[in-house]
C-alpha positions in Angstrom: -0.1 0.0 -0.1 1.4 3.4 -0.7 2.2 5.4 2.3 1.7 9.2 1.9 1.6 10.8 5.5 1.3 14.5 6.0 1.9 15.2 9.9 1.0 19.1 11.2 0.8 21.0 14.8 2.0 23.8 16.5 5.5 25.2 16.1 7.5 23.2 18.5 5.3 20.1 18.8 7.2 17.6 17.7 6.4 17.2 14.0 9.7 17.3 12.1 11.6 15.0 14.7 8.0 12.3 14.3 8.5 12.7 10.6 12.0 12.2 10.7 11.2 8.8 12.4 8.2 7.7 10.7 9.6 8.1 7.4 13.2 6.1 8.6 10.8 3.3 9.8 9.0 2.9 6.5 12.1 3.3 4.9 10.6 6.3 2.7 11.5 10.2 1.9 11.1 12.7 4.3 10.1 16.1 3.3 9.5 19.8 5.6 6.5 22.3 4.2 9.4 25.2 5.7 12.0 23.8 2.7 9.7 25.3 0.3 7.9 27.4 2.0 10.5 29.5 2.5 13.8 30.8 0.5 17.4 29.9 2.3 18.9 33.4 3.1 21.7 34.5 5.0 19.2 35.1 8.4 17.0 32.0 7.5 13.2 32.3 7.5 12.7 35.6 6.9 11.9 35.6 3.0 9.2 33.7 1.6 9.0 31.7 -1.5 5.6 32.8 -3.5 2.9 30.4 -3.1 2.1 29.2 -6.4 6.4 28.4 -6.6 6.3 26.4 -3.4 3.2 24.5 -4.5 4.5 23.3 -7.9 8.0 22.2 -5.9 6.1 20.2 -3.5 3.4 18.7 -6.3 7.3 17.7 -8.3 9.0 16.1 -5.6 6.3 14.5 -4.0 3.7 13.1 -6.8 6.8 11.1 -8.1 7.2 8.6 -5.2 4.4 6.2 -4.1 5.5 6.5 -0.5 6.5 9.4 1.9 6.0 11.6 4.9 5.4 15.7 4.7 6.1 17.6 7.7 4.7 21.0 8.8 2.1 22.6 7.9 0.2 23.8 4.7 -3.1 24.9 5.6 -3.3 28.0 4.1 -2.1 27.9 1.0 -1.1 23.7 0.1 -4.9 22.1 -0.9 -3.9 21.1 -4.5 -1.7 18.4 -2.5 -4.7 17.2 0.1 -5.6 14.3 -2.6 -2.1 12.6 -2.4 -2.6 12.0 1.3 -3.1 8.8 2.6 -3.2 9.9 6.5 -2.5 13.1 7.8 -1.4 12.9 11.3 -2.5 16.1 14.1 0.0 16.6 17.4 -1.0 18.6 20.1 1.3 19.4 23.2 1.1 21.8 26.0 1.8 25.1 25.3 4.4 25.5 28.2 6.1 22.4 27.2 6.4 23.7 23.3 7.2 26.9 23.8 10.4 25.8 26.4 11.0 23.1 23.4 11.3 26.4 20.7 13.5 28.6 23.0 16.0 25.5 23.2 15.7 25.0 19.4 16.6 28.8 18.4 19.4 29.2 21.5 20.7 25.6 19.3 20.5 27.1 16.1 21.7 30.8 16.9 23.8 31.5 20.2 21.9 32.8 23.3 23.9 36.0 22.6 22.5 36.8 19.2 19.0 36.3 20.8 19.8 38.4 24.2 17.9 41.9 24.4 20.8 43.9 21.4 21.4 40.3 20.1 21.6 40.2 15.8 18.4 38.0 15.4 16.9 39.6 18.9 13.6 40.7 16.8 13.4 38.0 14.6 13.5 35.9 18.1 10.7 37.8 20.1 8.4 38.4 17.6 8.5 34.4 16.2 8.3 33.7 19.5 4.9 35.7 20.0 3.5 34.4 17.1 4.1 30.3 18.4 3.0 31.4 22.0 -0.7 32.3 19.9 -1.4 29.1 18.6 -3.7 27.9 21.1 -6.0 31.1 21.0 -5.2 32.9 17.2 -7.9 33.0 14.6 -7.6 31.8 11.2 -5.5 34.7 10.0 -2.6 32.9 11.6 -0.9 28.8 12.1 -3.4 28.8 14.9 -5.4 25.8 16.5 -8.3 26.9 15.0 -7.2 27.3 11.6 -6.2 23.3 11.7 -9.2 22.2 13.0 -11.0 23.6 10.3 -8.9 22.3 7.4 -8.8 18.9 9.3 -12.4 18.7 9.5 -12.8 19.2 5.4 -9.9 16.5 4.3 -11.2 13.6 2.5 -8.5 10.9 3.9 -8.3 9.8 7.6 -7.2 11.9 9.9 -5.0 11.1 13.4 -5.3 12.9 16.3 -2.3 12.9 19.2 -2.8 15.4 21.7 -1.5 14.2 24.7 2.8 14.5 25.2 4.2 10.4 24.5 6.7 9.1 23.5 8.0 8.9 19.9 8.0 5.1 19.5 4.1 5.3 20.5 3.5 7.8 17.9 5.0 5.6 15.4 3.0 2.9 16.4 0.0 4.4 17.0 0.4 5.5 13.0 1.6 2.3 11.5 -1.9 1.2 13.5 -3.9 4.4 11.3 -1.9 3.1 8.6 -2.9 0.0 8.6 -6.8 0.5 9.5 -9.2 -0.4 6.1 -12.3 1.1 4.8 -15.2 2.6 5.8 -16.0 6.1 7.9 -15.0 5.5 11.5 -13.8 7.2 14.7 -11.9 5.3 17.8 -9.8 6.9 20.8 -6.7 4.8 22.1 -5.0 6.4 25.0 -6.6 9.5 24.4 -5.8 9.7 20.9 -8.7 9.8 18.0 -9.0 8.6 14.7 -11.5 9.7 12.0 -11.8 9.1 8.5 
């Protein structure tokens, strides 16, 4: 069976880490929407690629492969890719845990001095962390829980929700069970996880 999995969630929820781990388990390529959304620049994540161009690039990469894992969010621009998905996985973890992860990631990427007041990346860091913190309460104009919930409700493929902290191994096992599930419209709850198709 072709396995084409899209994993999405808030920044810091672990979509990339989980996507890479699932791709390794399934022995398929892993892709990340950030690689298409952002143009590579000296200061990263500051220049967006035009929407039509990023969609075309993703279609070229994804349609020529029978199976893959795609991490990241494309809810407000990537609808042409929806028919490709076999399964969509939504990750959610508490905001405080997400923000701690993001802070640690930013320090690893840029260094604490760059993020501190007066540092060269401080304005970008403040803007990004403010944006990330707004996920659970934000509206449809931003990457938010509301935007993701509305988008997920429209999908024709099965959706697996993993809405509590759990190990990568447990998450992968749950996704493999969801991929192995066959036909019919159903919803089931397993250890706080919900799948609907």
